Biopython code that builds the backbone (N, CA, C, O; Angstrom):
import numpy as np
from Bio.PDB.StructureBuilder import StructureBuilder

atoms = [
    (1, "UNK", "N", (1.892, 7.644, 4.593)),
    (1, "UNK", "CA", (1.474, 9.009, 4.445)),
    (1, "UNK", "C", (1.793, 9.443, 3.023)),
    (1, "UNK", "O", (2.830, 9.086, 2.463)),
    (2, "UNK", "N", (0.890, 10.212, 2.459)),
    (2, "UNK", "CA", (1.042, 10.649, 1.082)),
    (2, "UNK", "C", (0.586, 12.102, 0.986)),
    (2, "UNK", "O", (-0.483, 12.459, 1.482)),
    (3, "UNK", "N", (1.398, 12.930, 0.350)),
    (3, "UNK", "CA", (1.016, 14.323, 0.154)),
    (3, "UNK", "C", (1.470, 14.740, -1.238)),
    (3, "UNK", "O", (2.515, 14.300, -1.718)),
    (4, "UNK", "N", (0.687, 15.580, -1.871)),
    (4, "UNK", "CA", (1.048, 16.020, -3.205)),
    (4, "UNK", "C", (0.422, 17.356, -3.532)),
    (4, "UNK", "O", (-0.543, 17.790, -2.904)),
    (5, "UNK", "N", (1.001, 17.997, -4.534)),
    (5, "UNK", "CA", (0.429, 19.236, -5.059)),
    (5, "UNK", "C", (0.438, 19.138, -6.578)),
    (5, "UNK", "O", (1.284, 18.469, -7.171)),
    (6, "UNK", "N", (-0.518, 19.817, -7.190)),
    (6, "UNK", "CA", (-0.544, 19.886, -8.641)),
    (6, "UNK", "C", (-1.164, 21.205, -9.062)),
    (6, "UNK", "O", (-1.834, 21.870, -8.272)),
    (7, "UNK", "N", (-0.940, 21.571, -10.294)),
    (7, "UNK", "CA", (-1.492, 22.811, -10.796)),
    (7, "UNK", "C", (-1.100, 23.034, -12.238)),
    (7, "UNK", "O", (-0.474, 22.181, -12.867)),
    (8, "UNK", "N", (-1.477, 24.192, -12.755)),
    (8, "UNK", "CA", (-1.161, 24.553, -14.133)),
    (8, "UNK", "C", (-0.583, 25.965, -14.162)),
    (8, "UNK", "O", (-0.767, 26.744, -13.226)),
    (9, "UNK", "N", (0.108, 26.276, -15.236)),
    (9, "UNK", "CA", (0.612, 27.627, -15.445)),
    (9, "UNK", "C", (0.764, 27.882, -16.935)),
    (9, "UNK", "O", (0.818, 26.945, -17.731)),
    (10, "UNK", "N", (0.833, 29.141, -17.306)),
    (10, "UNK", "CA", (0.972, 29.508, -18.710)),
    (10, "UNK", "C", (-0.364, 29.831, -19.334)),
    (10, "UNK", "O", (-1.364, 29.166, -19.063)),
    (11, "UNK", "N", (-0.381, 30.861, -20.176)),
    (11, "UNK", "CA", (-1.617, 31.247, -20.867)),
    (11, "UNK", "C", (-1.624, 30.751, -22.305)),
    (11, "UNK", "O", (-2.595, 30.135, -22.744)),
    (12, "UNK", "N", (-0.545, 31.014, -23.045)),
    (12, "UNK", "CA", (-0.496, 30.602, -24.443)),
    (12, "UNK", "C", (-0.190, 29.109, -24.568)),
    (12, "UNK", "O", (-0.787, 28.414, -25.390)),
    (13, "UNK", "N", (0.731, 28.627, -23.760)),
    (13, "UNK", "CA", (1.091, 27.218, -23.758)),
    (13, "UNK", "C", (0.774, 26.672, -22.374)),
    (13, "UNK", "O", (1.376, 27.080, -21.381)),
    (14, "UNK", "N", (-0.153, 25.768, -22.320)),
    (14, "UNK", "CA", (-0.601, 25.249, -21.029)),
    (14, "UNK", "C", (0.369, 24.181, -20.531)),
    (14, "UNK", "O", (0.665, 23.219, -21.240)),
    (15, "UNK", "N", (0.849, 24.356, -19.332)),
    (15, "UNK", "CA", (1.717, 23.366, -18.704)),
    (15, "UNK", "C", (1.121, 22.989, -17.358)),
    (15, "UNK", "O", (0.546, 23.832, -16.668)),
    (16, "UNK", "N", (1.257, 21.746, -16.993)),
    (16, "UNK", "CA", (0.751, 21.248, -15.715)),
    (16, "UNK", "C", (1.900, 20.588, -14.969)),
    (16, "UNK", "O", (2.819, 20.040, -15.577)),
    (17, "UNK", "N", (1.836, 20.648, -13.646)),
    (17, "UNK", "CA", (2.869, 20.022, -12.829)),
    (17, "UNK", "C", (2.225, 19.190, -11.731)),
    (17, "UNK", "O", (1.078, 19.415, -11.347)),
    (18, "UNK", "N", (2.984, 18.231, -11.241)),
    (18, "UNK", "CA", (2.540, 17.388, -10.131)),
    (18, "UNK", "C", (3.775, 16.986, -9.338)),
    (18, "UNK", "O", (4.770, 16.539, -9.909)),
    (19, "UNK", "N", (3.707, 17.145, -8.031)),
    (19, "UNK", "CA", (4.769, 16.708, -7.132)),
    (19, "UNK", "C", (4.107, 15.873, -6.033)),
    (19, "UNK", "O", (3.122, 16.296, -5.427)),
    (20, "UNK", "N", (4.655, 14.697, -5.789)),
    (20, "UNK", "CA", (4.052, 13.788, -4.816)),
    (20, "UNK", "C", (5.127, 13.184, -3.927)),
    (20, "UNK", "O", (6.171, 12.752, -4.416)),
    (21, "UNK", "N", (4.874, 13.152, -2.619)),
    (21, "UNK", "CA", (5.780, 12.569, -1.636)),
    (21, "UNK", "C", (5.032, 11.498, -0.855)),
    (21, "UNK", "O", (3.899, 11.718, -0.426)),
    (22, "UNK", "N", (5.655, 10.346, -0.668)),
    (22, "UNK", "CA", (5.039, 9.240, 0.066)),
    (22, "UNK", "C", (6.042, 8.667, 1.051)),
    (22, "UNK", "O", (7.214, 8.479, 0.723)),
    (23, "UNK", "N", (5.570, 8.388, 2.265)),
    (23, "UNK", "CA", (6.372, 7.701, 3.276)),
    (23, "UNK", "C", (5.540, 6.548, 3.818)),
    (23, "UNK", "O", (4.380, 6.733, 4.186)),
    (24, "UNK", "N", (6.129, 5.361, 3.867)),
    (24, "UNK", "CA", (5.403, 4.216, 4.416)),
    (24, "UNK", "C", (6.332, 3.363, 5.263)),
    (24, "UNK", "O", (7.526, 3.247, 4.988)),
    (25, "UNK", "N", (5.755, 2.772, 6.300)),
    (25, "UNK", "CA", (6.450, 1.801, 7.146)),
    (25, "UNK", "C", (5.799, 0.449, 6.905)),
    (25, "UNK", "O", (4.576, 0.346, 6.809)),
    (26, "UNK", "N", (6.625, -0.587, 6.808)),
    (26, "UNK", "CA", (6.122, -1.895, 6.388)),
    (26, "UNK", "C", (6.661, -2.993, 7.288)),
    (26, "UNK", "O", (7.806, -2.949, 7.738)),
    (27, "UNK", "N", (5.809, -3.977, 7.537)),
    (27, "UNK", "CA", (6.197, -5.156, 8.315)),
    (27, "UNK", "C", (6.195, -6.411, 7.452)),
    (27, "UNK", "O", (6.269, -7.519, 7.982)),
    (28, "UNK", "N", (6.113, -6.263, 6.152)),
    (28, "UNK", "CA", (6.086, -7.415, 5.255)),
    (28, "UNK", "C", (4.668, -7.887, 5.024)),
    (28, "UNK", "O", (3.717, -7.113, 5.129)),
    (29, "UNK", "N", (4.532, -9.180, 4.705)),
    (29, "UNK", "CA", (3.210, -9.772, 4.482)),
    (29, "UNK", "C", (2.990, -10.880, 5.503)),
    (29, "UNK", "O", (3.907, -11.239, 6.242)),
    (30, "UNK", "N", (1.782, -11.418, 5.544)),
    (30, "UNK", "CA", (1.495, -12.523, 6.456)),
    (30, "UNK", "C", (2.392, -13.732, 6.167)),
    (30, "UNK", "O", (2.859, -14.401, 7.089)),
    (31, "UNK", "N", (2.626, -14.002, 4.882)),
    (31, "UNK", "CA", (3.444, -15.153, 4.512)),
    (31, "UNK", "C", (4.938, -14.865, 4.597)),
    (31, "UNK", "O", (5.727, -15.782, 4.822)),
    (32, "UNK", "N", (5.340, -13.613, 4.422)),
    (32, "UNK", "CA", (6.759, -13.237, 4.447)),
    (32, "UNK", "C", (6.973, -12.005, 5.326)),
    (32, "UNK", "O", (7.237, -10.920, 4.809)),
    (33, "UNK", "N", (6.862, -12.158, 6.650)),
    (33, "UNK", "CA", (7.067, -10.996, 7.518)),
    (33, "UNK", "C", (8.540, -10.592, 7.566)),
    (33, "UNK", "O", (9.435, -11.423, 7.408)),
    (34, "UNK", "N", (8.772, -9.293, 7.788)),
    (34, "UNK", "CA", (10.131, -8.780, 7.929)),
    (34, "UNK", "C", (10.592, -8.943, 9.376)),
    (34, "UNK", "O", (9.771, -8.899, 10.292)),
    (35, "UNK", "N", (11.893, -9.130, 9.593)),
    (35, "UNK", "CA", (12.434, -9.232, 10.939)),
    (35, "UNK", "C", (12.396, -7.896, 11.665)),
    (35, "UNK", "O", (12.188, -7.846, 12.877)),
    (36, "UNK", "N", (12.596, -6.819, 10.923)),
    (36, "UNK", "CA", (12.478, -5.482, 11.495)),
    (36, "UNK", "C", (11.668, -4.618, 10.539)),
    (36, "UNK", "O", (11.557, -4.922, 9.352)),
    (37, "UNK", "N", (11.112, -3.556, 11.062)),
    (37, "UNK", "CA", (10.237, -2.689, 10.274)),
    (37, "UNK", "C", (11.006, -2.078, 9.101)),
    (37, "UNK", "O", (12.123, -1.587, 9.264)),
    (38, "UNK", "N", (10.397, -2.118, 7.931)),
    (38, "UNK", "CA", (10.983, -1.509, 6.743)),
    (38, "UNK", "C", (10.319, -0.177, 6.457)),
    (38, "UNK", "O", (9.191, 0.070, 6.883)),
    (39, "UNK", "N", (11.010, 0.662, 5.747)),
    (39, "UNK", "CA", (10.439, 1.955, 5.371)),
    (39, "UNK", "C", (10.713, 2.228, 3.898)),
    (39, "UNK", "O", (11.657, 1.695, 3.314)),
    (40, "UNK", "N", (9.883, 3.053, 3.323)),
    (40, "UNK", "CA", (10.076, 3.522, 1.960)),
    (40, "UNK", "C", (9.706, 5.001, 1.897)),
    (40, "UNK", "O", (8.654, 5.410, 2.388)),
    (41, "UNK", "N", (10.567, 5.782, 1.300)),
    (41, "UNK", "CA", (10.300, 7.187, 1.023)),
    (41, "UNK", "C", (10.346, 7.351, -0.484)),
    (41, "UNK", "O", (11.331, 6.977, -1.121)),
    (42, "UNK", "N", (9.292, 7.907, -1.058)),
    (42, "UNK", "CA", (9.199, 8.056, -2.512)),
    (42, "UNK", "C", (8.911, 9.505, -2.871)),
    (42, "UNK", "O", (8.182, 10.200, -2.163)),
    (43, "UNK", "N", (9.491, 9.952, -3.976)),
    (43, "UNK", "CA", (9.270, 11.300, -4.479)),
    (43, "UNK", "C", (9.040, 11.221, -5.982)),
    (43, "UNK", "O", (9.797, 10.569, -6.701)),
    (44, "UNK", "N", (7.987, 11.893, -6.453)),
    (44, "UNK", "CA", (7.639, 11.915, -7.874)),
    (44, "UNK", "C", (7.466, 13.357, -8.317)),
    (44, "UNK", "O", (6.797, 14.137, -7.639)),
    (45, "UNK", "N", (8.059, 13.718, -9.439)),
    (45, "UNK", "CA", (7.861, 15.018, -10.059)),
    (45, "UNK", "C", (7.482, 14.827, -11.513)),
    (45, "UNK", "O", (8.081, 14.009, -12.211)),
    (46, "UNK", "N", (6.491, 15.577, -11.976)),
    (46, "UNK", "CA", (6.023, 15.426, -13.356)),
    (46, "UNK", "C", (5.619, 16.786, -13.902)),
    (46, "UNK", "O", (4.998, 17.587, -13.204)),
    (47, "UNK", "N", (5.975, 17.039, -15.151)),
    (47, "UNK", "CA", (5.533, 18.242, -15.843)),
    (47, "UNK", "C", (5.005, 17.828, -17.217)),
    (47, "UNK", "O", (5.615, 17.024, -17.921)),
    (48, "UNK", "N", (3.854, 18.400, -17.577)),
    (48, "UNK", "CA", (3.199, 18.088, -18.844)),
    (48, "UNK", "C", (3.006, 19.389, -19.615)),
    (48, "UNK", "O", (2.572, 20.396, -19.056)),
    (49, "UNK", "N", (3.329, 19.357, -20.889)),
    (49, "UNK", "CA", (3.207, 20.518, -21.764)),
    (49, "UNK", "C", (2.217, 20.173, -22.868)),
    (49, "UNK", "O", (2.425, 19.218, -23.615)),
    (50, "UNK", "N", (1.129, 20.957, -22.972)),
    (50, "UNK", "CA", (0.100, 20.722, -23.994)),
    (50, "UNK", "C", (-0.293, 22.062, -24.601)),
    (50, "UNK", "O", (-1.082, 22.790, -24.000)),
    (51, "UNK", "N", (0.233, 22.411, -25.777)),
    (51, "UNK", "CA", (-0.118, 23.691, -26.402)),
    (51, "UNK", "C", (-1.623, 23.781, -26.664)),
    (51, "UNK", "O", (-2.247, 22.820, -27.117)),
    (52, "UNK", "N", (-2.185, 24.937, -26.375)),
    (52, "UNK", "CA", (-3.624, 25.130, -26.608)),
    (52, "UNK", "C", (-3.919, 25.072, -28.105)),
    (52, "UNK", "O", (-3.155, 25.595, -28.915)),
    (53, "UNK", "N", (-5.016, 24.442, -28.462)),
    (53, "UNK", "CA", (-5.399, 24.294, -29.853)),
    (53, "UNK", "C", (-4.703, 23.148, -30.558)),
    (53, "UNK", "O", (-4.910, 22.947, -31.755)),
    (54, "UNK", "N", (-3.886, 22.398, -29.850)),
    (54, "UNK", "CA", (-3.166, 21.273, -30.437)),
    (54, "UNK", "C", (-3.660, 19.978, -29.819)),
    (54, "UNK", "O", (-4.104, 19.961, -28.671)),
    (55, "UNK", "N", (-3.584, 18.905, -30.571)),
    (55, "UNK", "CA", (-3.939, 17.576, -30.048)),
    (55, "UNK", "C", (-2.742, 16.855, -29.451)),
    (55, "UNK", "O", (-2.861, 15.703, -29.033)),
    (56, "UNK", "N", (-1.594, 17.511, -29.406)),
    (56, "UNK", "CA", (-0.367, 16.897, -28.914)),
    (56, "UNK", "C", (-0.078, 17.301, -27.467)),
    (56, "UNK", "O", (-0.439, 18.396, -27.034)),
    (57, "UNK", "N", (0.568, 16.416, -26.736)),
    (57, "UNK", "CA", (1.015, 16.708, -25.375)),
    (57, "UNK", "C", (2.294, 15.919, -25.114)),
    (57, "UNK", "O", (2.491, 14.831, -25.655)),
    (58, "UNK", "N", (3.139, 16.473, -24.296)),
    (58, "UNK", "CA", (4.375, 15.795, -23.911)),
    (58, "UNK", "C", (4.586, 15.938, -22.417)),
    (58, "UNK", "O", (4.185, 16.942, -21.827)),
    (59, "UNK", "N", (5.204, 14.956, -21.803)),
    (59, "UNK", "CA", (5.447, 15.037, -20.362)),
    (59, "UNK", "C", (6.780, 14.391, -20.003)),
    (59, "UNK", "O", (7.303, 13.541, -20.724)),
    (60, "UNK", "N", (7.307, 14.824, -18.868)),
    (60, "UNK", "CA", (8.518, 14.273, -18.291)),
    (60, "UNK", "C", (8.235, 13.954, -16.840)),
    (60, "UNK", "O", (7.785, 14.819, -16.089)),
    (61, "UNK", "N", (8.495, 12.716, -16.437)),
    (61, "UNK", "CA", (8.285, 12.269, -15.061)),
    (61, "UNK", "C", (9.589, 11.725, -14.513)),
    (61, "UNK", "O", (10.322, 11.017, -15.204)),
    (62, "UNK", "N", (9.871, 12.065, -13.257)),
    (62, "UNK", "CA", (11.064, 11.566, -12.575)),
    (62, "UNK", "C", (10.647, 11.086, -11.193)),
    (62, "UNK", "O", (9.935, 11.785, -10.472)),
    (63, "UNK", "N", (11.094, 9.887, -10.828)),
    (63, "UNK", "CA", (10.747, 9.325, -9.528)),
    (63, "UNK", "C", (11.964, 8.739, -8.832)),
    (63, "UNK", "O", (12.899, 8.265, -9.476)),
    (64, "UNK", "N", (11.935, 8.778, -7.496)),
    (64, "UNK", "CA", (13.025, 8.232, -6.687)),
    (64, "UNK", "C", (12.445, 7.564, -5.453)),
    (64, "UNK", "O", (11.554, 8.112, -4.803)),
    (65, "UNK", "N", (12.949, 6.380, -5.131)),
    (65, "UNK", "CA", (12.566, 5.644, -3.927)),
    (65, "UNK", "C", (13.805, 5.413, -3.071)),
    (65, "UNK", "O", (14.862, 5.038, -3.579)),
    (66, "UNK", "N", (13.667, 5.639, -1.778)),
    (66, "UNK", "CA", (14.714, 5.341, -0.796)),
    (66, "UNK", "C", (14.100, 4.351, 0.179)),
    (66, "UNK", "O", (13.140, 4.684, 0.874)),
    (67, "UNK", "N", (14.643, 3.131, 0.244)),
    (67, "UNK", "CA", (14.026, 2.085, 1.052)),
    (67, "UNK", "C", (15.084, 1.197, 1.670)),
    (67, "UNK", "O", (16.116, 0.925, 1.057)),
    (68, "UNK", "N", (14.823, 0.742, 2.898)),
    (68, "UNK", "CA", (15.770, -0.164, 3.535)),
    (68, "UNK", "C", (15.416, -1.637, 3.301)),
    (68, "UNK", "O", (16.105, -2.517, 3.817)),
    (69, "UNK", "N", (14.360, -1.920, 2.536)),
    (69, "UNK", "CA", (14.066, -3.331, 2.272)),
    (69, "UNK", "C", (13.870, -3.654, 0.796)),
    (69, "UNK", "O", (13.955, -4.826, 0.429)),
    (70, "UNK", "N", (13.614, -2.685, -0.060)),
    (70, "UNK", "CA", (13.571, -2.977, -1.499)),
    (70, "UNK", "C", (14.678, -2.257, -2.237)),
    (70, "UNK", "O", (14.800, -2.406, -3.453)),
    (71, "UNK", "N", (15.491, -1.477, -1.534)),
    (71, "UNK", "CA", (16.607, -0.786, -2.154)),
    (71, "UNK", "C", (16.216, 0.576, -2.692)),
    (71, "UNK", "O", (15.042, 0.947, -2.711)),
    (72, "UNK", "N", (17.222, 1.308, -3.128)),
    (72, "UNK", "CA", (17.004, 2.625, -3.712)),
    (72, "UNK", "C", (16.778, 2.476, -5.212)),
    (72, "UNK", "O", (17.459, 1.697, -5.879)),
    (73, "UNK", "N", (15.819, 3.226, -5.730)),
    (73, "UNK", "CA", (15.459, 3.137, -7.140)),
    (73, "UNK", "C", (15.258, 4.523, -7.719)),
    (73, "UNK", "O", (14.795, 5.433, -7.032)),
    (74, "UNK", "N", (15.611, 4.680, -8.999)),
    (74, "UNK", "CA", (15.414, 5.931, -9.719)),
    (74, "UNK", "C", (14.817, 5.587, -11.077)),
    (74, "UNK", "O", (15.207, 4.603, -11.706)),
    (75, "UNK", "N", (13.877, 6.397, -11.520)),
    (75, "UNK", "CA", (13.286, 6.164, -12.829)),
    (75, "UNK", "C", (12.876, 7.468, -13.486)),
    (75, "UNK", "O", (12.594, 8.455, -12.807)),
    (76, "UNK", "N", (12.846, 7.466, -14.792)),
    (76, "UNK", "CA", (12.414, 8.629, -15.560)),
    (76, "UNK", "C", (11.603, 8.139, -16.754)),
    (76, "UNK", "O", (11.839, 7.053, -17.282)),
    (77, "UNK", "N", (10.639, 8.964, -17.168)),
    (77, "UNK", "CA", (9.796, 8.592, -18.297)),
    (77, "UNK", "C", (9.491, 9.841, -19.121)),
    (77, "UNK", "O", (9.158, 10.893, -18.574)),
    (78, "UNK", "N", (9.607, 9.715, -20.426)),
    (78, "UNK", "CA", (9.224, 10.768, -21.359)),
    (78, "UNK", "C", (8.034, 10.238, -22.159)),
    (78, "UNK", "O", (8.070, 9.126, -22.686)),
    (79, "UNK", "N", (6.985, 11.047, -22.238)),
    (79, "UNK", "CA", (5.769, 10.631, -22.931)),
    (79, "UNK", "C", (5.395, 11.662, -23.976)),
    (79, "UNK", "O", (5.435, 12.864, -23.715)),
    (80, "UNK", "N", (5.033, 11.194, -25.157)),
    (80, "UNK", "CA", (4.485, 12.032, -26.208)),
    (80, "UNK", "C", (3.157, 11.411, -26.613)),
    (80, "UNK", "O", (3.101, 10.227, -26.946)),
    (81, "UNK", "N", (2.085, 12.203, -26.586)),
    (81, "UNK", "CA", (0.768, 11.631, -26.888)),
    (81, "UNK", "C", (-0.027, 12.562, -27.796)),
    (81, "UNK", "O", (0.202, 13.770, -27.848)),
    (82, "UNK", "N", (-0.948, 11.963, -28.493)),
    (82, "UNK", "CA", (-1.861, 12.695, -29.375)),
    (82, "UNK", "C", (-3.265, 12.206, -29.074)),
    (82, "UNK", "O", (-3.498, 11.006, -28.922)),
    (83, "UNK", "N", (-4.193, 13.137, -28.989)),
    (83, "UNK", "CA", (-5.580, 12.820, -28.671)),
    (83, "UNK", "C", (-6.408, 12.863, -29.945)),
    (83, "UNK", "O", (-6.322, 13.820, -30.715)),
    (84, "UNK", "N", (-7.202, 11.838, -30.166)),
    (84, "UNK", "CA", (-8.104, 11.764, -31.310)),
    (84, "UNK", "C", (-9.554, 11.744, -30.811)),
    (84, "UNK", "O", (-9.840, 11.207, -29.741)),
    (85, "UNK", "N", (-10.449, 12.324, -31.582)),
    (85, "UNK", "CA", (-11.853, 12.303, -31.264)),
    (85, "UNK", "C", (-12.586, 11.437, -32.278)),
    (85, "UNK", "O", (-12.332, 11.513, -33.480)),
    (86, "UNK", "N", (-13.485, 10.627, -31.784)),
    (86, "UNK", "CA", (-14.323, 9.804, -32.654)),
    (86, "UNK", "C", (-15.751, 10.274, -32.458)),
    (86, "UNK", "O", (-16.298, 10.191, -31.358)),
    (87, "UNK", "N", (-16.344, 10.760, -33.519)),
    (87, "UNK", "CA", (-17.725, 11.262, -33.447)),
    (87, "UNK", "C", (-18.661, 10.198, -33.991)),
    (87, "UNK", "O", (-18.485, 9.713, -35.108)),
    (88, "UNK", "N", (-19.648, 9.843, -33.198)),
    (88, "UNK", "CA", (-20.624, 8.823, -33.620)),
    (88, "UNK", "C", (-21.951, 9.440, -33.958)),
    (88, "UNK", "O", (-22.885, 8.729, -34.330)),
]
sb = StructureBuilder()
sb.init_structure("model")
sb.init_model(0)
sb.init_chain("A")
sb.init_seg("    ")
for serial, (resi, resn, name, xyz) in enumerate(atoms, 1):
    if name == "N":
        sb.init_residue(resn, " ", resi, " ")
    sb.init_atom(name, np.array(xyz, "f"), 0.0, 1.0, " ", f" {name:<3s}", serial, name[0])
structure = sb.get_structure()
């Protein structure tokens, strides 16, 4: 199961957000089945800031997984990007 929301806010400085939740139950693969059912719960949060009239954008993403077969995991990512236009 997967559910998420996203949207934007701000007039002068445009910011966007995304929140996503995932729950899955797993029995492994055909070649490597699990002895008992495994589960994974994942949560992702992301915010992106892109000033209007600028080619620059920055974002921060944070994710967490809680699982009884692949372990618990945490990750974060910071992104800075610039958009270029090529006119042909």
